[in-house]
N, C-alpha and C positions, 0 to 999 in steps of 0.2 A: 537299695536304699532301706533304711530302717523303717519298719512298719509304724505308721503314726495313727492308726485307726483307734483313737481314744478320745473321749469327750465329744461334745457337739461342735459343729463348725464355728459357732459363736465363741465357744471356749478357746478353741485353737487360735482365734484371732485376738484373744485377750492377753496382753503381756503379763498379767498377774495370775494367770491360770497355771497350776502346777500339775503336770502329767504324773501318772504313776511312776515310781522310781524305776520299775522294770523297763519303761520306755524312755524316761528322762535321762538316765545315765548313758545309754548308747547314743542318744541324740546329742548329749553334751560332748561326749568323746568324738563324735563325728565332726563337730565344730572344730575341735582341736586338730584333728587329722587334716581338715581342709586348709588350715592356716599354718601348720607346723613348719613345713619347709621354708615358707616365706618369712616366718618369724625369726628363725635362727640364722638365716643366710646373711643379713646385714652385719651381724656380729662377726661372723667368719670373714667377711670381706674387709671390714675395718681392721681386724687383727692382721690379716694378710697384708693390707696396704701399709700398716704401721711397721710391719716387719717382724712381729713376734708371733704370727700365726702359723707359718709354714716354714719348713726347712728340711735338711737332709735327715734330721732325727726329730720326730714330733715329741720325743720325750725330753727335748732340750728345755732350757730355763723358760722360754716363752710360752710353752705349752699350757701351764696352769693359768696364765693370763687369758688365753683364748677360751679355755674351759669356763673360766669365771664369767666372761662376757656372754657366753651361751647360756649359762645359768641365769644371769640377770635378764636376758631376753625372755626366757620362759617365766621367771618369777614375776617380773613387772608387767608382762603382758597379762598375766593372771590378775595382778593387783589392779591394773588400770581397767580391766574388764569388770571387776567387782565394783569399781567406781561407777561404771555405766549401768550395770544391771541392778545393783542395790541402791547406790547413791546415798548422799547425805546433804541436807540443806539444798542449795541451788546446784550442787555438783551431781552430774549424772542424768542421762535421759530416761532412766528406768525402762529401758528397752533392751531387747536381745542383741546388743552391739558387742562384737568381739574386737578387742584391741590387740595390737601387735606392733612389732618394730617396723618402722616406716622405711621404705625404699627411697622416698622422695628426698630425704636429707643426705643420701649418699654422695651426690655430686659436690656437695659442700664439704662433707666430712672426709672424703678420700684424700683430696689435696691438702687438707688441714693437718693430717697425721702422717702423710706419706714418708716412709723411711725413717721416722723418728723413734720407732719402738715405743716403749711405755712412757718415754719422756714427753711425748706429745699428747698423752691422754688427759693430763690435768687440765690443759686449756680447752680440750674438746668437751670434757664433762662440765666445766664451768659454763661454756657456751650453751650446752644442752639445758643446764639448770635455768639460766637466764632466759633462754628461748622458750622453755616450758612455762615460766612465769608470764612472759609476754603472751604466749598462746592462751593461758588461762584468762588474761585480761580481755582477749578478743571475744570471750563469751558474752560480754555485755554489749558489744557493738557489731557482732557478726551479721545480724540481720540488716543493718544499715549499709554494710559494705557490698552487699550482693549486686547492687545496681552497676558497680564498676567491674564486675567479673562475669560477663556473659560467656556462653560456650566458646566463642572465638578466643577469648583470653585463657580460660581454664583449660580448654582443649589443647591450645598451643603449649601451655606450660607442662601439662602431663606428657605430651608428645616429646618435649625437650628433655624431660626427666628420663624417659625411655631411651632416647637417642644418646644421652650422656652416659648411660650405663652399658650400652651394647658393646663397646670396646672392652670393658671389664669382663663381660661374659665370654667373649671369644678368647681373650687372653687367658682366662682361667681354664677354659676347655682345652687349650693348647699346652697347658702345663703351669701357667702362672708366672708371677714375677721371679721366683727363685730360679726358673729355668731359662729366662730371657737371655739370649746370646749364646746358649748352649745347644749342642746338636739334638738333645732330647726334646727341646721346645718344638711343638707342632708335629711330633713323631706319631706314627700309627699307634704306639703304645699309649699315648696320651689321648688321642682322638677316639679310639675304639670305645672305652667306657663312656665318654661324653656323648657320643652318637647313640649309644644304647639308651642313655637317659632320655635324649630328645625323642627317639623313635617310640619308646614305650610310653612316654608322656603323651605324645600326639595320638598314638593308637588308642589309648584308654580314653582320652578326651572325646574322641569322635565315635568310638565303637562300643565303649562300656556304658553302663547305666548305674545310677545310684551312687553308693559310696566309692566304688572304684573310679567312676568318672570325676567325682568331686576331689578325690585325693590322687589324681593322675600324676602330678609332679612328684609327690612323695613316693608313690610306688615306683615311678621311673628312677628316682634317686636310689631307692633300695635295690632295684635291679642292676643299675650301673655299679653300685657298691659291691655287689656279689661278683660281678665281672672283674672289677679292679682287685678284689680279694684273690680271685683265682689267678690273676696276673701278677700277684706279689706286690701290689702297690699300697696295701693297707698295713699300717703299723699300730700295734696295741701297746706300745711301750709306756705310754702315759696313763693308761686306764688303771693299772694296778696301783699306781701311786696316788690316785685321786681318792679323797676321803668319801665315805658313804653319805655323810650328812654334814652340811655346813650352812652358816647363815651369811647374809650379805655383809660386806665390809664398807661402812660409810667412808667416803672421801679416800678411797683406796689409792688413787693416784694424785691426791692433793688438788691444789688450785692452780690455775694459770689464767692469764688474761691475754686474749688475742681478739682485737676488734673485728677482724674479718670473720672469725668463727661466730662471734656473738651476733653480728649483723646478719650473717648468712642463716643462722638458726632462727632468728626472728622473722626474716623474710620467708623462709620455708614454713614457718608456723602458720603464716597466712594461707599458704597453699594447702597445708594439711587441714586447716580449719574449713576451707571451702570443700575439700574432699569429704570431710565428716558431714557437712551439711547435705551433700549428695547421698551419702550412705544412710543417714537418718531418714531422708525422704524416701529412699529406695526401700527401706525396711517397713515403714508405715504404709507405703503404697502396696508393696508386694505381700506383706503379711497381714495387714489389717484393712486394706482398701481405702485408706484415707490420707490426707496430707499431714505432714509433721507439724506440731504446734511450735510456737516460738519458744516456749519453755523447754521443750524437748531438744530443740536445736542448740539453745544456749547452754543447757545442762550438759549435753554431749561435748560441747566445746570446752567447757570448764573441766570436764573429766579428762579430755585429751591433754590439756595443758598441765594439769596437776600430775597426771600419770607420767608425763615426760620429765617434769621437774624432779619428782621423787626418784625416777629411774636414774637421772643424772647424778644425784647424790650418792648412789650406790654403784656407779660404774655401768649403768645401762644406757641404751640408746633411745632416741625419741620414739614415742608411741603414737599410733593413729588408729582409726577404725579400719577394719579389714573388709574390703569390698567383696571378696569371694564368699564371705559368710553371709552377706546380704542376699546373694543369689541362692545360697543354701536354704535360707528361711523361706524363700519363694518356692523352692523345690519341695520342702517337707510340709509346708503349710502350717508349721508350728511357730507361733509368735511368742511363746513363753520365755520371759527373761530368766526364769529359774533354771531352764535347761542350759542356758549359756553360763549361768552361775556355777553349775556343776563342772562345766568345761574349764572355767577359770580356776576352780579349786584344784583340778587335775594339773593344770599348768604350774600352779604355785608349788605343789608337791614335787614336781619334776625340777623346779628351780632351786630347791634346797638339797638336791641330791647330786653332788658334783660328779659322781661316777656316770650319771646319765649324760651330763655335758661332756665328759671325757670321751664317751663312746661316740657322741655326735662329732667330736673333734677329729675322730679317726677318718672321717670321710675325705678321700683324696681331693685335691683342689680341682683336678680335671673332671671328676664326677660332679662336684658342685657346679663347675662351669657349664656342664650340660643342662643342669636344672635352671641356672640363672639365665642362660640364653633364651629358654622358653619364658621364664618369668619377666625378664626385661622386655622381651618382644611383646608380651601381653600388656605391659605398661604403655608402650608406644601405641599399640593397637587401641587401648582404651582412650588415649588422647585423640586418635583419628575418629573413633566412634563419637566422641563428644563434638568434634568438628563437623560431623555429618549433620548436626542440627543448625549449622550456620547457613544463612542465605548468602551465596557466593556472588555478590555484586562487586563492582570495581573497588569500592571503598574497603570492603572486608579483605579482598585479595591483596590490596596495597598494604594494609596493616599486617596481614599474615606474612607477606613476602619480605617486608623490611625487618620485621621482628625476627623471623626465622633466619634470614641471611646474616644479620649481625650476631645473634646469639649462637647459632650453630657454627658460623665462621670463626668466632673467637674461641669456641671450644676446640675446633680442629687445628687452629694455629695460635696457641697461647703465647708464643714468643712475640707476637705482634704488640703485646703490651708489656714487654720486658723492662721498659724504662719507668713504668709506674711503680708506686710503693707496693710492697708485698700484699698488704691488705686489699688494695683494689685489684691486684692480679687474681687473688683467690676468688673474690666476688664476681669479677667480670668474666674470667676465663671458664667458669663453670657453664657459661652460656645462659643460665636460667635467669639471673638478675637482669641483664640487658634485654633479653627477649620479653620477659614479663613486664618490665618497666616501659619499654617501647609500646607493647601491645595495649597496656592500660592507658597510657597517655594519649596515644593516637586514637584509641577508641573513644576517649572523652572529648578530644578537640576536633577531630575531623567531622565535617557535616554529614548528616545522615542521607542527604539527597544526592550524594555522589553516585552516579550510575555506572 
């Protein structure tokens, strides 16, 4: 871990304290390393689901589009982080909050673009823009909504997000959609790099300390990448063609209107807002030993939504606060928002260098699969951890059982709703909307005295 022996304990707990640059720069880059793999992974997954991310030749026409999405993930994670750390007006918590691309939206986004190539991206980006604006509006009411979202509800939703993504992780580790139905799918050649990623990530998480432990998944991905390179699975065909410097392209994929995507984005914005409330509270408790103020919570939510809406304009994916960086603040004991600002600037610089995104795009899908198996499992585990706070009486068990059964069941058997309009199919078969709606409604209407 980076040595943080500077300033007094009171100064370290002050968000406005600026450490010496010799300490602040390494601490800022450490924040980037902790979130890097999780930040770029959703862009690669969406590109692969749409059908322009992977193929027999990564230098094909689709390759620049995936590189661009990776760029936007880095660029607008940095921009949204600046909204949080520096802020303006009511926007921003003025706390060391690191923003990044959200996994929570993937169960809605994957079926929305599946197999459509770049043709489906216009409707997705329109949904992200509208969802971001809706998310922004939640900043004024988020405090009043918390009564309807106890750990039973939020824990179930986070668990459902993790469960919805586990199939994608295993599918990627076995070779991904391009190899489905082929002998290579699930072969030892696919699984060996993926298993290396999983083993190295777990080993570092449990047995390493400091930066190695915090960046366990990133180091695991790098190790698996080297193994895949030695096995001849890495292609650099597109790196040479990528420009050295480029700026984001507004409305790159145009507009589209899909009610299912818009409703789904707005629904998931509520979940993301609740996650941000938890992260803000975790930062103030772990870093400053106090509760978060209403101004900080609302400011963080405004920044979440604005960051998402702007990202959608330029072809980026929804942003949210990153929980792993909350833990990093507790580990380092440095509450300075200016440290995170340095990390945000580093992300922005990476986001305007397409060659950097092109290099990230060379990561084979099975190597990425090993990483996301770990990451998605951690999402599910986080939901279970939230559920540990629940008093498991008969009432809460009934709410959990019905919500999980309906939500997860529809996710496993989506054809059960094949006669419904496509909009409802997308919303309901993700499992998230029915599980969340049932848990919220049942929690509000069932009497507390059920034993």
